[in-house]
C-alpha positions, 0 to 999 in steps of 0.5 A, a space after each residue: 402631835 397626833 393627839 391634837 387631831 382628836 375630834 370634839 366627839 372623841 375627846 368629849 367621850 374620853 372626858 365623860 368616861 373620866 368623870 365619877 358615875 354620879 355626875 356623868 349623865 348631867 355633864 354629858 347632857 350639857 356638853 352634848 349641847 355644845 358639841 351639837 352646836 359646834 359640830 362633833 366632827 371638828 377637831 378640838 383644836 379648832 375651838 377658838 376664843 371667838 367660838 366660846 364668846 359666840 356660844 356664851 353670848 347665845 346662852 346669855 341671850 336665851 336666859 339659860 342657867 349659865 353655871 349649869 350650861 357652861 361648867 361642863 364646857 369649861 371642865 372639858 376645856 381644862 381636860 382637853 388642854 391637859 391631854 394636849 388636844 388644845 395648845 392653850 388654856 381656853 377654859 379661862 375664856 369661859 366667863 360670866 358677865 358681872 350683871 348675870 353673876 349679881 342676878 344669880 347671887 341674889 337668888 335665895 331670898 326669903 320667898 325662895 328659901 321657904 319654897 318647897 320644890 317638888 321633884 321626881 326621884 330622877 330629878 332629885 338624883 340629878 340635882 344631887 349629882 350636880 351639887 356633888 360635882 360643883 362642890 368636889 370638882 368645880 369649886 377647887 377649879 375656881 379656887 385654882 383660877 383665883 390663885 393663878 389670877 392673883 399671882 398674875 399681876 396687880 389685882 386692882 387692874 387684873 381682868 382675869 381676877 375679876 372674871 374668876 371672882 364673877 365665876 366664883 359668885 355664880 358657882 357659889 350661888 348655884 351651890 346654895 340654890 341646889 343645897 336649898 332645893 335638895 334640903 327641902 325637896 318633896 320627892 314625888 315617887 313614880 306611880 302606876 296611876 293613870 287615871 289623872 295627870 300629876 307631877 311625874 306623869 308622862 302624857 300623850 297629847 294631840 294638838 287638835 288644830 294640826 292633828 299632831 301627837 306629842 308626849 310630855 313628862 310633867 316635872 318640877 320647875 327645877 328639872 324642866 327641860 323642854 328639849 327632853 320633853 320634860 315640862 314644868 307643872 308651873 308652865 301654862 301647859 303643865 298647869 292646864 294638864 294637872 288632874 286631867 283625865 284621858 279624853 279631856 280637852 285642855 285650853 292653853 293660852 299662847 301668843 298666837 291664840 288659844 291652843 287646844 290639846 286632847 289628853 290621849 293617854 297617861 302612860 304607866 310608869 315601869 
């Protein structure tokens, strides 16, 4: 069938276009990582179980947030099968290891519940969109997975059912975590203040050892994304930069030794 010749990039674009506006940005960002890893010019039907297993293993080894990273991929695979870009249901192969699920489900102890999370307005809106997506889109999908697994065979010897329960534990843990963060978040509004570095500031730095310029935006730990240039204020670099002014030199301890950065500028927010 001609439809099966769709490339991964083409199908992903169609999938993102079908999403609610508030969840498009976060879902597209995570799905794009999978596309870059696999190759957007490959056909969708070239994705295999081995492909997904390798990708999941790499994410687990990196310590990534599995729900945030894998849910968009899983939802895309469901979409791809419905559009007949995939001949089989590969979404069921996106699984979460039991020990990881237990670890995620354990998040939410007293100290975490009492923590007030600082977020930029952009980060707050993204987390709200993710929460809405998990509740309205993913939770029903997981419920359907459990239903199908229950009627498949004896639950006592049903590996798909166990996998679906693990998936549910991760999703519900992430929902609780997001509800906690959104409910207690302290939003740091953008400011035109450029005298001192603070959360939300975009800072231009120069590595004095290699004379290289770099640009970082300081954000709360819940919205940190080093690949996008967003670093947590709780990270070594973030801590060193807080309250610094242009022209000041900061020291950051690293495995290879102390790194020296000079604050070149603090960019004004538009």
